[in-house]
C-alpha positions in Angstrom: 57.1 -13.6 -10.3 53.2 -14.6 -12.2 52.9 -18.3 -12.7 52.5 -19.4 -16.5 48.8 -20.3 -15.8 47.9 -16.9 -14.7 50.0 -14.7 -16.7 47.6 -11.7 -18.0 44.3 -12.9 -15.9 42.0 -10.4 -14.7 42.2 -9.8 -10.7 39.5 -11.8 -9.1 36.4 -9.4 -8.1 36.0 -9.4 -4.7 32.0 -9.2 -3.0 31.5 -6.1 -1.3 28.8 -6.0 1.0 25.8 -3.6 -0.1 22.1 -3.4 -1.2 20.8 -6.4 -2.4 17.4 -7.0 -3.6 15.1 -9.8 -1.9 11.6 -9.6 -3.9 9.9 -11.6 -1.0 10.8 -8.8 1.5 8.9 -6.4 -0.8 6.4 -8.7 -2.4 3.3 -6.7 -0.1 4.3 -3.3 -1.6 4.4 -4.7 -5.0 1.3 -6.6 -5.0 -0.6 -3.3 -3.2 0.6 -1.1 -6.1 -0.5 -3.7 -8.7 -4.1 -3.6 -7.1 -4.7 0.3 -6.8 -3.1 0.2 -10.4 -5.9 -2.5 -11.6 -8.2 -0.8 -9.5 -7.6 2.6 -11.5 -8.5 1.3 -15.1 -11.3 -0.3 -13.8 -13.4 1.1 -11.1 -11.8 4.4 -10.5 -14.9 6.0 -12.3 -17.2 4.2 -9.3 -15.8 6.3 -6.6 -13.4 4.0 -5.3 -10.5 6.9 -4.7 -12.7 9.1 -3.1 -11.8 10.2 0.0 -15.0 8.9 1.7 -14.3 5.3 0.2 -10.8 5.3 1.2 -11.9 6.4 4.8 -14.3 3.3 4.4 -11.1 1.1 3.3 -9.5 2.4 6.7 -12.1 2.3 8.9 -12.8 -1.5 7.6 -9.0 -2.9 8.5 -8.3 -0.8 11.2 -9.4 -3.9 13.7 -7.5 -6.5 11.3 -4.6 -3.8 11.3 -4.5 -3.8 15.3 -5.1 -7.3 15.5 -2.4 -8.2 13.1 0.3 -5.9 14.9 0.0 -8.3 18.2 0.0 -11.0 15.8 3.7 -10.1 14.3 4.9 -10.2 17.8 3.3 -13.8 18.5 4.2 -15.2 15.3 7.8 -13.5 15.3 8.4 -15.2 18.4 7.6 -18.7 16.8 3.9 -18.9 17.8 0.4 -18.6 16.5 -3.1 -17.3 18.4 -6.0 -18.6 16.6 -8.3 -16.9 19.4 -7.8 -13.7 18.8 -11.0 -13.5 17.0 -13.1 -14.9 19.6 -11.3 -12.7 22.2 -12.4 -9.7 20.4 -16.4 -10.9 20.8 -16.0 -11.9 24.1 -14.4 -8.7 25.2 -16.8 -6.5 23.2 -19.8 -8.0 25.0 -18.3 -7.9 28.7 -17.5 -4.5 28.1 -21.2 -3.4 26.5 -22.7 -5.6 29.5 -20.6 -3.7 31.9 -21.6 -0.7 30.6 -25.6 -1.7 30.6 -25.3 -2.2 34.3 -24.4 1.1 34.8 -20.6 1.2 35.5 -19.9 3.5 32.6 -17.4 3.9 30.0 -14.8 3.4 32.4 -15.7 0.1 33.8 -16.7 -1.3 30.2 -13.1 -0.6 29.2 -11.0 -2.3 32.1 -13.6 -5.1 32.1 -12.5 -5.6 28.4 -8.9 -5.0 29.1 -9.1 -7.5 31.8 -10.5 -10.1 29.7 -7.9 -9.8 27.1 -5.1 -10.1 29.4 -6.7 -13.1 31.4 -7.1 -14.8 28.1 -3.8 -14.0 26.7 -2.2 -15.3 30.2 -4.2 -18.2 29.9 -3.0 -19.2 26.5 0.6 -18.1 27.6 0.8 -20.1 30.4 -0.8 -23.2 28.8 2.0 -23.0 25.9 5.2 -22.2 28.0 4.3 -23.6 31.3 2.5 -26.7 30.3 4.0 -27.3 27.1 0.8 -27.4 24.4 1.4 -26.3 20.6 -0.2 -22.9 20.6 -2.2 -24.4 17.5 -4.2 -26.5 19.7 -4.0 -24.3 22.8 -5.6 -21.2 20.8 -7.6 -23.4 18.6 -9.5 -24.9 21.7 -9.5 -21.6 23.4 -11.4 -20.1 19.9 -13.8 -22.5 19.9 -14.5 -21.9 23.8 -14.7 -18.4 23.6 -17.0 -18.6 20.7 -19.4 -20.5 22.4 -19.5 -18.4 25.6 -19.9 -15.2 23.5 -23.0 -17.1 22.0 -24.4 -18.2 25.6 -23.9 -15.0 26.8 -26.3 -12.9 24.9 -28.4 -16.3 23.5 -26.8 -14.5 20.3 -28.7 -11.4 20.7 -26.7 -8.0 20.2 -25.9 -5.4 23.5 -26.8 -2.4 22.5 -24.2 0.3 23.4 -25.7 4.1 24.4 -22.8 5.8 26.0 -22.1 8.2 23.3 -18.3 9.1 24.5 -17.6 5.4 23.9 -19.1 5.1 20.9 -17.2 8.2 19.8 -13.8 7.3 21.2 -13.8 3.5 20.2 -14.9 3.8 16.6 -17.9 5.9 15.0 -16.2 9.4 16.0 -14.3 11.7 13.6 -11.9 14.3 14.6 -12.8 16.8 11.8 -12.6 14.7 8.9 -10.4 12.1 10.6 -11.6 9.1 11.7 -10.8 8.2 15.1 -10.2 4.7 14.0 -7.4 6.0 11.6 -6.2 7.6 14.6 -6.1 4.1 16.3 -4.1 2.4 13.5 -1.7 5.1 13.7 -1.2 4.7 17.3 -0.6 1.0 17.4 1.6 1.5 14.1 3.8 3.9 15.9 4.1 1.6 19.4 4.5 -1.5 17.5 7.4 -0.8 15.1 8.9 1.3 18.0 9.0 -1.7 20.2 9.7 -4.3 17.7 12.7 -2.6 16.1 14.3 -0.6 18.9 13.8 -2.1 22.3 15.4 -5.2 24.1 11.9 -6.8 24.0 11.8 -6.7 20.4 15.3 -8.1 19.9 14.3 -10.8 22.3 11.3 -11.6 20.1 13.1 -11.8 17.1 15.7 -13.5 18.8 13.3 -16.5 20.4 11.6 -16.9 17.0 14.9 -16.8 15.1 16.9 -19.8 17.1 15.1 -20.2 20.5 18.2 -22.4 21.6 20.6 -20.1 20.9 18.4 -17.0 22.4 18.1 -19.0 25.7 22.1 -19.8 25.7 22.4 -15.8 25.0 20.5 -15.2 28.1 17.1 -14.5 27.1 13.8 -16.0 28.8 12.2 -17.6 25.8 9.1 -18.6 27.9 8.9 -15.0 29.3 9.1 -13.4 25.8 6.6 -15.6 24.4 4.1 -15.2 27.6 4.0 -11.4 26.7 3.6 -11.8 23.0 0.4 -13.8 24.1 -0.6 -11.0 26.6 -0.4 -8.3 23.9 -2.2 -10.4 21.7 -5.2 -10.8 24.1 -4.8 -6.9 25.1 -4.8 -5.9 21.3 -8.2 -8.1 20.3 -9.9 -6.7 23.6 -9.0 -3.2 21.9 -9.9 -4.6 18.9 -13.4 -5.5 19.8 -14.6 -2.0 21.7 -13.4 -0.6 18.5 -16.2 -2.8 17.0 -18.6 -2.4 19.4 -17.9 1.7 19.2 -18.2 1.7 15.2 -21.4 -0.5 15.5 -22.7 0.8 19.0 -23.5 -2.4 19.9 -21.8 -5.8 20.8 -22.3 -9.0 18.7 -20.9 -12.7 19.1 -19.8 -12.6 15.7 -17.1 -9.8 16.0 -14.0 -11.0 14.8 -15.6 -13.9 13.2 -12.8 -15.4 10.6 -10.4 -12.5 11.8 -7.3 -14.6 12.8 -7.0 -15.8 9.7 -7.1 -12.4 7.9 -4.5 -11.6 10.7 -2.4 -14.4 10.2 -2.3 -13.2 6.1 -1.6 -9.8 6.9 1.3 -10.6 9.1 2.8 -13.3 6.6 1.9 -10.9 3.3 3.9 -7.9 4.8 7.1 -9.7 5.3 7.0 -12.0 8.9 8.4 -15.5 8.6 5.6 -17.8 9.4 8.5 -19.7 11.1 9.7 -16.7 13.2 12.3 -14.7 13.9 11.7 -11.9 11.4 8.9 -9.5 11.7 8.1 -5.9 10.4 5.0 -4.0 11.9 4.8 -1.5 8.6 5.2 -4.6 5.9 2.0 -5.7 8.3 -0.1 -2.9 8.1 0.5 -2.6 4.2 -0.7 -6.2 4.4 -3.8 -5.4 6.5 -4.8 -2.5 4.1 -3.9 -4.9 0.9 -6.3 -7.2 2.4 -8.9 -4.3 3.2 -8.7 -2.4 -0.3 -9.1 -5.9 -2.5 -12.7 -6.6 -0.3 -13.4 -3.0 -0.8 -13.0 -3.0 -4.6 -14.3 -6.4 -5.1 -17.8 -5.1 -3.4 -17.8 -2.0 -5.8 -17.3 -4.3 -8.8 -20.4 -6.3 -7.3 -19.3 -9.6 -6.7 -21.0 -11.9 -4.2 -20.1 -12.8 -0.7 -19.0 -16.6 -1.8 -16.9 -14.8 -4.7 -15.0 -12.2 -1.8 -14.2 -15.7 0.3 -12.8 -17.1 -2.7 -10.4 -14.3 -3.5 -9.8 -14.2 0.7 -8.8 -17.5 0.5 -6.4 -17.1 -2.6 -4.6 -14.4 -0.5 -4.2 -16.7 2.5 -3.0 -19.2 0.2 -0.5 -16.3 -1.5 0.4 -15.3 1.9 2.2 -18.5 2.8 3.7 -19.2 -0.7 5.4 -16.2 -0.9 6.2 -15.6 3.0 9.7 -15.7 3.9 11.2 -19.2 4.3 12.7 -20.3 7.2 16.8 -19.7 7.3 19.0 -22.8 6.9 
């Protein structure tokens, strides 16, 4: 029997689970579309959409994309790696110097990867075992390595004469496809699969989302963070070799400022700066967005100072519109 106050009332709507649009999740895709549309109306006639220019964007962003893929794991685990740019230059210089002393391409690649592993391990140990905040550890490592980079060669470039190294690690093309595009795709596929479809990826997200809860669930959060720093070091080493192969030389200035660009790409792509949420595909789009904007600004004739202003604005937007921590 209905009560007097509810007679004839409509049944209460019951909320059902379904698709809910959260604009922050798609911010990078929306921004990328807007940028492409804007450039289509402003500089399309200047050759922006020519295949040669689009491949130039890929070449310019590959190293950032590779570093950003690894940075996605570090940030998703609730940490930061500011030393990734300096590691890039250090690994490239060591690789070039090893090849210069006659150890060939294999020796150069192994040396660079060992450098990345050792630096990543040092960062990981200082963060997880000693307990120093990752921001401070990697900031100090960044300065230390940049000084070593300059000291090793007295700021002079080291020329790389190994043609196989230069072809496979930067300057080569498979037909009309730049080898750097292949490297980007490989890292995208591996990074996406590991983050979304492996226990390690789930543990990374759990560690960054709620460390105590993850530990109560049996996750060794220190080990997870250590491995994330190892990945970051190896990715930086590979990026350094790609820089060296593309330029056919190694320079102490490689990777300068790339740590901030990589972080911006990660946050723009939808990874939470506070950990617990990450997306590799979004990171790649974030990296391409930054590279596309830089390329468009160059075609438009903007000065370096103006490009820096825009880059700084991108970093601010990345933080402002990035995912917020859940309460």
